[in-house]
PAZA-385772 format. One line per field, with one value per residue (C-alpha): x, z, y; residue in one letter; residue number from 1. Coordinates in steps of 0.02 Angstrom, whole numbers, plus 50000, padded with zeros to 5 digits. Layout:
% PAZA-385772
xx: c(X ...)
zz: c(Z ...)
yy: c(Y ...)
resn: c(a ...)
resi: c(NUM ...)
END
This chain:
% PAZA-385772
xx: c(54909 54967 55087 55227 55210 55206 55367 55456 55401 55452 55619 55653 55603 55721 55866 55831 55819 55976 56075 56050 56175 56318 56457 56403 56467 56333 56164 56023 55883 55718 55546 55469 55335 55354 55365 55367 55332 55313 55154 55131 54962 54857 54747 54888 55028 55145 55237 55209 55305 55185 55232 55135 55144 55046 55016 55091 54920 54800 54662 54491 54351 54304 54486 54608 54550 54661 54742 54804 54928 54981 55161 55206 55395 55385 55223 55225 55360 55269 55098 55166 55248 55087 54983 55104 55104 54915 54916 55044 54924 54761 54717 54713 54650 54524 54569 54599 54767 54778 54854 54947 54974 55087 55069 55234 55348 55508 55665 55733 55655 55534 55418 55411 55355 55314 55224 55116 55068 55017 54920 54843 54777 54601 54552 54545 54693 54793 54778 54905 55004 55128 55005 55088 54935 54750 54765 54668 54531 54651 54752 54594 54549 54719 54689 54514 54532 54713 54790 54646 54615 54802 54802 54642 54716 54870 54796 54638 54558 54394 54319 54199 54337 54460 54533 54633 54757 54842 54929 54932 54903 54870 54737 54662 54650 54569 54434 54405 54383 54266 54156 54153 54180 54112 54091 54273 54329 54233 54347 54439 54582 54627 54778 54805 54712 54759 54580 54642 54705 54630 54508 54440 54390 54378 54224 54127 54108 53991 53855 53777 53751 53801 53665 53772 53912 54076 54171 54290 54427 54494 54647 54765 54909 54866 55026 55008 54939 55032 55214 55322 55374 55541 55567 55500 55533 55404 55381 55344 55222 55132 55121 55047 54918 54861 54852 54759 54754 54678 54532 54488 54493 54386 54259 54244 54222 54086 54000 53995 53939 53790 53733 53614 53704 53869 53810 53894 54019 54146 54294 54397 54564 54667 54833 54909 55092 55102 55164 55123 55282 55257 55074 55042 55121 54986 54856 54905 54904 54734 54672 54716 54618 54470 54474 54480 54338 54228 54102 54123 53984 53829 53885 53789 53860 53932)
zz: c(56153 56133 55988 56107 56210 56052 55989 56153 56148 55966 56007 56127 55992 55868 55991 56004 55817 55790 55863 55694 55619 55722 55638 55541 55676 55795 55801 55702 55798 55804 55848 55990 55931 55748 55596 55409 55252 55067 54971 54782 54730 54589 54595 54562 54492 54622 54777 54949 55111 55254 55433 55580 55765 55877 56058 56203 56283 56230 56110 56174 56150 55984 55926 55912 55834 55681 55625 55444 55401 55225 55186 55305 55287 55372 55472 55542 55676 55743 55739 55824 55959 55992 55999 56119 56228 56239 56276 56415 56507 56468 56654 56643 56465 56465 56283 56206 56132 55945 55802 55685 55501 55395 55206 55126 54982 54958 54986 55121 55068 55191 55048 54877 54781 54617 54698 54812 54667 54571 54713 54808 54673 54605 54422 54266 54281 54129 54078 54152 54311 54262 54266 54337 54431 54459 54536 54697 54664 54617 54774 54881 54798 54855 55033 55043 54948 54977 55128 55251 55232 55258 55418 55481 55449 55554 55695 55799 55733 55758 55585 55659 55724 55586 55534 55388 55407 55267 55241 55089 54939 55072 55146 54972 54961 55133 55078 54917 55015 55140 55002 54884 55002 55168 55237 55207 55373 55522 55545 55414 55461 55324 55364 55251 55106 54931 54888 54747 54647 54474 54488 54655 54578 54749 54789 54652 54779 54882 54750 54839 55027 55116 55200 55357 55358 55438 55562 55476 55545 55432 55491 55421 55477 55501 55414 55259 55152 55241 55276 55370 55253 55167 55179 55011 54832 54728 54622 54775 54843 54675 54680 54855 54798 54663 54787 54939 55088 55235 55145 55055 55216 55308 55168 55155 55343 55344 55194 55273 55443 55357 55279 55384 55340 55409 55558 55718 55618 55575 55674 55607 55675 55616 55707 55750 55705 55596 55417 55288 55314 55496 55537 55509 55679 55786 55658 55687 55875 55876 55747 55855 55997 55881 55820 55994 56051 55929 56035 56034 55955 56063 56154 56131 56007 56091)
yy: c(55997 56179 56210 56264 56105 56002 56083 56046 55865 55847 55928 55786 55662 55744 55728 55543 55519 55623 55480 55398 55521 55449 55346 55193 55075 55136 55049 55132 55214 55119 55184 55083 54964 55014 54901 54931 54832 54867 54835 54832 54901 54833 54989 55112 55004 55079 55019 55093 55085 55056 55099 55028 55071 54953 55004 54908 54897 54760 54813 54865 54741 54823 54832 54976 55140 55168 55331 55327 55465 55516 55565 55425 55441 55611 55607 55430 55455 55608 55524 55368 55474 55570 55410 55326 55482 55478 55291 55311 55428 55342 55335 55526 55552 55410 55380 55208 55157 55195 55096 55215 55173 55283 55271 55318 55278 55177 55279 55393 55560 55637 55684 55603 55758 55672 55525 55630 55743 55588 55505 55650 55766 55770 55774 55668 55551 55503 55319 55199 55189 55325 55470 55626 55689 55661 55487 55520 55393 55255 55290 55284 55118 55054 55111 55040 54876 54828 54915 54913 54725 54693 54796 54712 54540 54580 54683 54693 54852 54941 54968 55096 55211 55251 55419 55488 55632 55728 55896 56011 55896 55764 55878 55894 55705 55697 55820 55724 55563 55647 55717 55568 55420 55480 55304 55256 55336 55400 55551 55654 55772 55897 56006 56157 56074 56134 56179 56293 56143 56117 56262 56199 56034 55954 56058 55967 55828 55938 55929 55781 55788 55628 55524 55523 55651 55598 55707 55827 55939 56076 56172 56303 56413 56596 56652 56544 56686 56827 56783 56910 57052 57045 56857 56799 56850 56941 56784 56677 56806 56808 56618 56622 56748 56627 56484 56553 56435 56529 56610 56449 56347 56475 56481 56293 56271 56405 56328 56156 56220 56302 56138 56031 55869 55935 56036 55978 55874 56010 56076 56221 56281 56428 56413 56581 56609 56453 56437 56305 56206 56162 56192 56007 55974 56059 56003 55822 55842 55927 55802 55653 55731 55766 55586 55511 55623 55527 55431 55244 55142 55158 55315 55479 55604 55759)
resn: c(m p a s t l r r a l g a l v l v l a a g s a p a a d a p v k l p g a r q f e l a s e a t g q r y r v f v s e p d a p p p a a g y p v l y v l d g n a a f p v a a f l a r s v a s r r e v t g q p p v l v v g i g y p g d a d f d v a a r r r d y t v g v a e p g a q a l e g g a d r f l d f v e r e l k p r i a a r h a v d a r r q a l f g h s f g g l l v l h a a f t r p a s f t t f l a s s p s i w w n e r r v l d g l a r a p a a a p r l q i s v g a l e d a p p p g r l s a e t l a l l a r r p m v s e a r a l a a r l q a q p a w q g r i a f h e f e g e h h g w v w l p a l s r g l q f f l d q p a q g e p t r)
resi: c(1 2 3 4 5 6 7 8 9 10 11 12 13 14 15 16 17 18 19 20 21 22 23 24 25 26 27 28 29 30 31 32 33 34 35 36 37 38 39 40 41 42 43 44 45 46 47 48 49 50 51 52 53 54 55 56 57 58 59 60 61 62 63 64 65 66 67 68 69 70 71 72 73 74 75 76 77 78 79 80 81 82 83 84 85 86 87 88 89 90 91 92 93 94 95 96 97 98 99 100 101 102 103 104 105 106 107 108 109 110 111 112 113 114 115 116 117 118 119 120 121 122 123 124 125 126 127 128 129 130 131 132 133 134 135 136 137 138 139 140 141 142 143 144 145 146 147 148 149 150 151 152 153 154 155 156 157 158 159 160 161 162 163 164 165 166 167 168 169 170 171 172 173 174 175 176 177 178 179 180 181 182 183 184 185 186 187 188 189 190 191 192 193 194 195 196 197 198 199 200 201 202 203 204 205 206 207 208 209 210 211 212 213 214 215 216 217 218 219 220 221 222 223 224 225 226 227 228 229 230 231 232 233 234 235 236 237 238 239 240 241 242 243 244 245 246 247 248 249 250 251 252 253 254 255 256 257 258 259 260 261 262 263 264 265 266 267 268 269 270 271 272 273 274 275 276 277 278 279 280 281 282 283 284 285 286 287 288 289 290 291 292 293 294 295 296 297 298 299 300 301 302)
END
């Protein structure tokens, strides 16, 4: 879906959701087919708010493909909207209906800055559940051992068609999972990954080539390293220079595409005219398409 078309569609969604800002006597807005629950994790010692959107259509024989999205408080409504749009035109797209699972946090904030820094970053985590950063592996343990079984118990899912999407620190986590736990998902969608974090620690995971590489989409906004002149302070520009996004994403995609294990498994998108703050929208749209283009079990690989 082109970025301009996506923005128009999301504009319509925003108008619908804006009804929730009406006086308190009015009914709250609800997303069609969406539910939420909270889950306490033994792996991390934290609580998570989990959002689920189940399609109206019955599941395929193998179960629904599942798209997990990080920063679920913000990303889930958009992902659910995109999935339902695809499902509503499946006679044209030929794509199966998708179950969408958003992994978020209690509270009303779109992004829990402290929690995502704790859960999505890579490194040596401090002991205990209150570590401020470096908890990526504990969070992935939660997803694999606690959340996925809960979702599979409640819904008919296809364990062989599951994807993970994340942006920024979330994209960093997606890369870490792809490199160190390649069998945990069949498709990984890393939007503007913070590869620079902790002296590029995430790249340590490339030391061992996977026996069977998963499919991986890496995307970035073309303007992330070069914002329009005059809009940012000198301090912010200096910070961006120390945290390159575009060059790092390009280099990683090229490095992977040159490795036999990853050849034919990588998609790279550099979205023109997009900044870090909103490039996750076209990245998510393109990522859903990339995920659904994954051949079903038994079909030839494209």
